[in-house]
C-alpha positions in Angstrom: -82.5 -150.8 -53.0 -83.3 -154.2 -54.4 -81.8 -153.4 -57.9 -79.2 -156.2 -57.9 -82.2 -158.6 -57.3 -84.7 -157.0 -59.4 -82.4 -156.0 -62.7 -81.7 -159.6 -63.8 -85.1 -160.7 -63.7 -86.5 -157.9 -65.2 -83.9 -157.2 -67.9 -81.8 -160.2 -68.4 -80.9 -159.2 -72.1 -78.7 -156.4 -70.1 -78.1 -157.4 -66.6 -76.7 -161.4 -66.7 -76.5 -161.2 -62.9 -76.1 -159.2 -59.7 -75.0 -159.9 -56.3 -73.6 -158.0 -53.0 -70.0 -158.4 -52.5 -69.8 -156.5 -49.1 -72.4 -155.4 -46.7 -76.2 -155.6 -46.2 -77.4 -152.8 -48.3 -76.7 -149.7 -45.9 -74.0 -146.9 -46.5 -70.8 -148.5 -47.6 -71.9 -151.6 -48.9 -71.0 -152.7 -52.3 -72.7 -154.6 -55.0 -71.7 -156.1 -58.5 -73.5 -156.3 -61.8 -72.4 -158.4 -64.5 -73.7 -157.4 -68.1 -74.4 -159.3 -71.3 -72.2 -159.0 -74.1 -74.7 -159.5 -77.1 -77.3 -157.3 -78.0 -80.7 -158.9 -78.6 -81.3 -157.4 -82.5 -85.2 -158.5 -82.3 -85.7 -155.9 -79.2 -83.3 -153.4 -80.6 -81.7 -152.9 -77.2 -78.1 -151.8 -76.6 -76.0 -153.6 -74.0 -73.7 -152.0 -71.8 -70.2 -151.1 -73.3 -68.5 -153.1 -70.3 -68.7 -156.7 -68.9 -69.4 -155.6 -65.2 -69.3 -152.8 -62.3 -69.2 -152.6 -58.7 -70.9 -149.7 -56.8 -70.4 -148.5 -53.5 -73.5 -147.1 -51.8 -72.8 -143.5 -50.7 -76.0 -142.2 -49.5 -79.6 -143.3 -48.6 -82.8 -141.5 -47.7 -85.5 -144.3 -47.8 -88.1 -141.7 -46.7 -87.3 -139.5 -50.0 -86.6 -142.5 -52.0 -83.1 -141.3 -53.0 -79.5 -143.0 -52.8 -76.3 -142.2 -54.3 -73.3 -144.6 -55.2 -70.3 -144.5 -56.6 -68.5 -146.8 -59.2 -65.3 -148.2 -57.5 -64.4 -151.2 -60.4 -65.1 -151.8 -63.7 -67.5 -149.8 -65.6 -64.6 -148.4 -67.4 -62.9 -146.8 -64.1 -59.1 -146.9 -64.8 -59.6 -147.4 -68.5 -61.7 -144.5 -69.6 -63.1 -143.0 -66.4 -61.4 -141.4 -63.3 -64.5 -141.5 -61.2 -68.0 -141.8 -61.6 -71.1 -141.2 -59.3 -75.2 -141.5 -59.5 -78.2 -140.3 -57.5 -81.0 -141.9 -58.2 -84.2 -140.3 -56.7 -87.9 -141.1 -57.4 -90.2 -138.5 -57.0 -94.1 -137.8 -57.0 -95.7 -136.6 -60.0 -98.6 -134.6 -60.8 -100.8 -137.3 -61.9 -100.4 -139.5 -59.1 -97.4 -141.8 -60.2 -93.8 -141.2 -60.0 -90.8 -139.9 -61.8 -86.9 -141.5 -61.6 -84.6 -138.9 -61.9 -81.1 -140.1 -62.5 -77.8 -137.8 -62.1 -74.6 -139.6 -63.2 -71.3 -137.6 -63.1 -68.1 -138.9 -64.4 -64.6 -137.5 -64.8 -62.7 -139.0 -67.6 -58.9 -139.9 -67.6 -56.7 -137.5 -69.3 -56.6 -137.8 -73.3 -59.6 -140.1 -73.4 -62.6 -139.4 -75.5 -65.5 -141.2 -75.4 -68.1 -141.6 -78.2 -70.9 -144.1 -78.2 -70.0 -145.8 -74.7 -71.9 -143.2 -72.8 -75.1 -143.6 -75.4 -74.9 -147.4 -74.8 -74.9 -147.0 -71.2 -77.4 -144.4 -70.9 -79.9 -146.7 -73.6 -79.5 -149.5 -71.1 -79.7 -148.3 -68.0 -83.0 -146.7 -69.3 -84.3 -150.0 -70.6 -83.6 -151.4 -67.3 -86.0 -148.7 -65.7 -88.7 -149.0 -68.3 -88.6 -152.6 -67.4 -88.9 -152.1 -63.9 -91.6 -149.4 -64.3 -93.9 -152.2 -66.4 -93.2 -154.6 -63.6 -94.3 -152.1 -60.8 -97.3 -150.9 -62.6 -98.0 -154.8 -63.1 -97.4 -155.3 -59.4 -98.3 -152.3 -57.4 -97.9 -154.4 -54.0 -94.5 -155.8 -54.8 -92.7 -153.4 -52.5 -95.3 -152.1 -50.0 
């Protein structure tokens, strides 16, 4: 739920800044993420194929560590994508750690074909999650 604070700190090469737009983090809240435009070739990470996105929080279950959001502006909405949602769930793993599952669903606008955009976005999101994993392993009491 603190992704807008954590992502710019852990992956500034991808997330330039992020902030709440409406609400206090409950259902219906909106937050904006602004992305960098230059790829850091030295660490070979892709950047997002768009400059910003606004997402609305649609569902939260803190006990099950699950949330769902809808892309409402930016991120290709109205240009290439008609609708997009993401469901993020953190589940315990057999070895005592956790597994993050991300299920993103999108509907393209008629006549639109995407090529590298989805791969770039997926690679960037994966890099952000890897940075969060590194941080949380090094700081296990950060969110307790």
